[in-house]
C-alpha positions, 0 to 999 in steps of 0.5 A: 500500500502506498504511503499517504501524501499530504500537501504542506497545508494539510500536513500542518493541520494534521500535525496540530490536530494530532497533537491535540487529540493525543490526550495532551490537552492545551488551554485557550483563553480570551484576551482583550476585554479588560485593560487590567489583564496585562499585555498580549505578549505577557499572556503568551509569555506565561506559556500557559496557553496554546490559543489566545483569542482576541475579543471582540469584533463587536460590529459587523454585517448589514453593511456596517463598518466593522468595529474592533473593541479591545477595551482599554488596550488600544483605540482602533480608530486612532490606529494604536492597535497596530502596536499589537502586531509585534505582540502577535508575532511574539505569541506565534513565535512561541507556537501559540495560535492567535485568533480574532473573535467575532461577536460576544455580548453585543447587539451590534452584529448580524448577517443579512444575506449571503452576500453580506456574509461574503463581504464580511469574509473579504474584510476579515481576510484582507484586514486580519489574515493573508489579504491586503489592506491599507488599514489593517487594525492590528498592523501587518501581523497575520492572525491564525484564524477566526472565532465565532462567539455569536450570542446575539442576532440571528443564526443565518449566513454564518455557514456562508461566512465560515465557508467563504473564509475557508475558501480564502485560506484554501485558495491562498494555501494558507491555513485559516483556522475556524473556531466556535464558542457555542453555549452548552445547550445543544443545539446552539441557537446561533451557531448550529448552521455554521457548525453543520458545515463541518469546517470548524477546527476547534469548538470551545463549548461554554459550560458556564452561565448555562444552568441546564448543562454546567457543573453544579453542586459538586456534580459534573453529570450535566456537563458530561452529558452535554459534552457527550452530545456535542462530541457525538453530534457535531463534525468538528476536529477538536472540542474544548471544555469552556470554563470561567477562570474564577467565580466572578467570571460567571455570575450564573454559575459554572465555576469548577475548582481546580481540584474538582476539574482534575478529579471529576471532569477531566477523567470523563471528558478525556474519554473522547478522542476529540478532547483538546483541552479547556477554554478559559474566560478570560485572561483577566480572571485567570490573572486574578485567580491563577486558574491556568497555573493550577490546572495546566499540568492536568489538562 
């Protein structure tokens, strides 16, 4: 039998996903929504994270001018966010993937048509990835992918957005990773159509602020049941357990003490071949609580 052959792009993806699926998990973290969480380069320098997700592009779609909101870190309209380019390159030099998250807890976004989705994809490719633009908000650094944290508006056309982004990467021979952060009740009200494309590399499920499927009262039963449903139902490469990094990070619950994560949750979720690690909201709360420091040896 002939040995399988891989294009360089396919081989890169294969190696990354294989390493994540070998039960050697990693930690993804959201950065960008609190000016007191430290710099992006400082977050990456901890080497606690395999992914840092810049949050958020809070306005896009409906022919609106997209708006990047990174809290007190920088001011996109005045061009000061271009200074993050060197931080991004520093993170990537450590092997950390840096993605841009779309959406979040904002009402400023939605997609009105397939053409609208394609226009947003073109904007993202040209301004944050391998395309060209005279006004790249983060400077010349090329991000590794796009994260879909869609919590408002409708569910339509995000499948078109995902497909168009994937097409841009494929045509350019540059892997553009796609990730999603659905709520743990299955199916997700906003991302179900997008996830049905099978195009997503990483899915970090939000097991917090969701009482029907989060850890509570010392029991992981609801979380594990939802995890099993997600991993069995959705065609994605790798899944992460999304968690609050402190009790203050999730007013409606879902916080899991590090000792309980290690003893009650990880042994159950690791039985899936699609287990990739944990996602934390957010770097600010992780910095305050030291969550990633406490669990990184067990993830």
